[in-house]
Structures are given as structure tokens and as C-alpha cells.
matplotlib code that plots the C-alpha trace (Angstrom):
import matplotlib.pyplot as plt

x = [0.0, 1.4, 1.9, -1.4, -3.3, -1.6, -2.4, -6.1, -6.2, -4.6, -6.9, -10.0, -8.6, -8.3, -11.8, -13.0, -11.3, -12.9, -16.3, -15.9, -15.1, -18.1, -20.3, -19.1, -19.8, -23.4, -24.1, -23.0, -25.4, -28.6, -30.4, -31.7, -35.2, -35.3, -31.8, -31.3, -33.9, -36.8, -38.9, -38.6, -39.0, -35.4, -34.2, -36.4, -35.2, -31.5, -32.1, -33.5, -30.6, -28.0, -29.7, -29.9, -26.2, -25.3, -27.2, -25.6, -22.1, -22.6, -23.8, -20.7, -18.3, -19.9, -19.5, -15.9, -15.0, -16.4, -14.4, -11.2, -11.7, -11.4, -8.1, -6.6, -6.8, -9.1, -11.7, -11.5, -11.9, -14.8, -16.5, -15.9, -17.5, -20.5, -20.7, -20.6, -23.4, -25.5, -25.2, -26.0, -29.1, -29.9, -29.4, -31.6, -34.3, -34.3, -34.5, -37.5, -39.1, -38.4, -40.2, -43.2, -43.4, -43.1, -46.1, -48.0, -47.0, -48.3, -51.6, -52.0, -51.3, -53.9, -56.4, -55.3, -54.3, -51.5, -50.8, -50.1, -47.9, -45.8, -45.4, -44.4, -42.1, -40.3, -40.1, -38.6, -36.0, -34.9, -35.0, -32.9, -30.4, -30.1, -29.7, -27.0, -25.1, -25.3, -23.9, -21.0, -20.3, -20.3, -17.7, -15.6, -15.7, -15.0, -11.9, -10.6, -11.1, -9.5, -6.6, -6.0, -6.1, -9.5, -11.9, -13.3, -12.7, -16.4, -18.0, -17.9, -19.6, -22.5, -22.8, -22.9, -25.6, -27.7, -27.0, -28.0, -31.2, -32.0, -31.3, -33.5, -36.4, -35.9, -35.7, -38.7, -40.9, -40.0, -40.8, -44.0, -45.8, -47.7, -45.4, -46.9, -46.7, -46.5, -49.8, -48.8, -48.1, -50.7, -50.3, -50.3, -52.5, -51.4, -53.9, -52.7, -53.0, -54.9]
y = [0.0, 3.4, 6.2, 8.0, 4.7, 3.9, 7.4, 7.2, 3.6, 4.6, 7.6, 5.4, 2.9, 5.7, 6.8, 3.2, 3.1, 6.4, 5.2, 2.0, 4.0, 6.2, 3.1, 1.8, 5.2, 5.4, 1.8, 2.6, 5.6, 3.4, 2.9, -0.6, -0.8, -0.4, 1.2, 4.8, 7.0, 5.1, 6.1, 9.6, 11.2, 12.5, 8.9, 7.9, 10.9, 10.1, 6.5, 7.6, 10.0, 7.4, 4.8, 7.1, 8.1, 4.4, 3.3, 6.1, 5.2, 1.4, 2.2, 4.4, 1.7, -0.9, 1.3, 2.2, -1.5, -2.2, 0.8, -0.7, -3.8, -1.8, -1.7, 1.6, 5.0, 6.5, 3.8, 4.5, 8.2, 7.7, 5.5, 8.1, 10.7, 8.4, 7.8, 11.5, 12.1, 9.3, 11.0, 14.4, 12.9, 11.2, 14.5, 16.3, 13.7, 13.8, 17.6, 17.4, 14.9, 17.4, 20.1, 17.8, 16.4, 19.8, 20.9, 17.8, 18.4, 21.9, 20.8, 18.1, 20.6, 22.9, 20.0, 19.0, 15.6, 15.2, 11.5, 12.4, 15.3, 12.9, 10.6, 13.4, 14.8, 11.5, 11.1, 14.7, 13.8, 10.8, 12.6, 15.5, 13.1, 11.2, 14.5, 15.7, 12.4, 12.5, 16.1, 15.0, 12.0, 14.3, 16.5, 13.4, 12.0, 15.5, 15.7, 12.4, 13.6, 17.0, 15.5, 13.3, 16.2, 15.2, 17.5, 19.1, 16.3, 15.5, 18.9, 20.1, 16.9, 17.3, 21.0, 20.5, 17.9, 20.5, 23.2, 20.9, 19.9, 23.6, 24.4, 21.5, 22.8, 26.3, 25.4, 23.1, 25.6, 28.3, 25.9, 24.4, 25.9, 22.6, 19.7, 16.3, 14.6, 10.9, 9.3, 9.1, 12.8, 15.4, 18.9, 21.6, 24.5, 27.8, 30.7, 33.9, 37.0, 39.9]
z = [0.0, -0.9, 1.6, 0.9, 1.3, 4.6, 5.8, 5.0, 6.3, 9.6, 10.0, 9.4, 12.0, 14.5, 13.8, 14.3, 17.7, 18.8, 17.5, 19.5, 22.7, 22.1, 21.7, 25.1, 26.7, 25.3, 26.2, 29.8, 30.0, 29.9, 33.2, 33.7, 35.1, 38.9, 39.1, 40.1, 41.6, 40.0, 37.1, 35.8, 32.4, 32.7, 32.8, 29.8, 27.8, 28.7, 27.6, 24.3, 23.7, 24.6, 22.4, 19.4, 19.7, 20.2, 17.0, 14.9, 16.1, 15.6, 12.0, 11.5, 12.8, 10.6, 7.5, 8.4, 8.9, 5.4, 4.1, 5.6, 3.5, 0.3, -1.5, -2.6, -1.0, -3.8, -3.1, 0.6, 0.1, -2.2, 0.3, 3.1, 0.9, 0.5, 4.3, 4.9, 2.4, 4.0, 7.4, 5.9, 4.5, 7.8, 9.8, 7.3, 7.5, 11.3, 11.3, 9.0, 11.5, 14.3, 12.5, 11.7, 15.3, 16.8, 14.9, 15.9, 19.5, 19.4, 17.8, 20.5, 23.3, 21.8, 21.8, 25.3, 24.3, 26.8, 26.1, 22.5, 23.7, 25.8, 22.8, 20.4, 23.0, 23.4, 19.6, 19.4, 22.0, 20.0, 16.6, 18.0, 19.5, 16.2, 14.2, 16.7, 16.5, 12.7, 12.6, 14.9, 12.7, 9.6, 11.3, 12.2, 8.7, 7.3, 9.6, 8.2, 4.6, 5.2, 7.1, 4.1, 1.7, 0.3, 2.1, -1.0, -3.4, -3.8, -2.9, -6.6, -7.7, -5.2, -5.9, -9.6, -9.2, -7.3, -9.8, -12.7, -10.9, -10.3, -14.0, -15.1, -12.9, -14.1, -17.8, -17.6, -15.8, -18.4, -21.3, -20.1, -17.1, -16.5, -17.3, -17.5, -14.1, -13.3, -12.3, -8.6, -8.3, -7.4, -8.8, -6.1, -7.1, -5.7, -5.5, -7.1, -5.0, -6.5]

ax = plt.figure().add_subplot(projection="3d")
ax.plot(x, y, z, "-o")
ax.set_aspect("equal")
plt.show()
């Protein structure tokens, strides 16, 4: 393996070791039933947070171990970029869930449905923890990529994909104000203001 490959390999191995230590920490944060001060919502929330962080780090470690099986630094760097993008997508998805559940929580509180409020609150705690863990993982993977001199290697590719998509949407809307939609898509009708 060449010097660059050994460097990326060693950096990934260091990240795997740190991820494993984090998993041990989050696993130790759970409170078994009957231990501690008894049942409290704080303990339930802490368990949800620890579980979300644990799941995210286990997922990262599994992905990193698969990355270490690849030969060649360019394949490893490509896989790290994919891992980073997957966690970006996961964080964005969880943040969208947070917005949705927060609205449902407020609606439930307005209707005085307190059991639903509790359920949505716990789901919000879990989604927020998952989003936070994903953002930390994104930073960790970005650190490995930047330390290996590959921080921006895939940014232009992702940016160009977004630009091309925006250009496609703009050009289609200019050509045909009502393009033909697939059968499973409902057109949103916006009212024009006078």
C-alpha cells in the first residue's frame, strides 16, 4: 500500500477506535429498570438519547469497517464521501421529522391531548439526538477527509448535481408551465393574490 493509502487507512482505524469507545460510553449511559432514583421522564429521555447516539455510532463503525476492506486510497476516500453524504441525508431527515413532530406536539397541546404530547415529546428527543449524532459524525468523517487532503474532493460533484437539478427545474418551468406529471403525483394549485 502506498503512503497515501496507509495514511487514510490509519486515519480510518483511529476513527473506528474512537467510535468504539463512544459506543461503550453510550451503552453505559442506559439505566436498567429499577436502578437509580426510580422512574422519571429524565431517565427515559436520557435512555432515548443514549440509544440514538449508540445506534448512529454502531452504524458508522460498521461502515468504516467495510471501508477498511477496500483496496486503494481512492476507493476509501470515495467510500468516506458516500458515508458523509449518508449521514448528511440522515441528519436532514431527522431535522424534518423534528419540524413535523413539533407541529403535531403543538396541535396536540392545543387540543389538550396530553398522552399524544408525551409521545411526540419522546419522539422529538430521539430525533434530536439522532440529528445531533449525525452532525457530529459528519464532522468526524470530514476531519478524516480533510486531514488526508481530500476534504473538497467530492464537494464540486455534489454542488454540480444540485445546480444541474435547479437548472432543469428552471428550464422546464420556463418551457411548459404545466409539465406532465407521473400518475402518482398530485399537482399543487397555488392561488394567485390579487
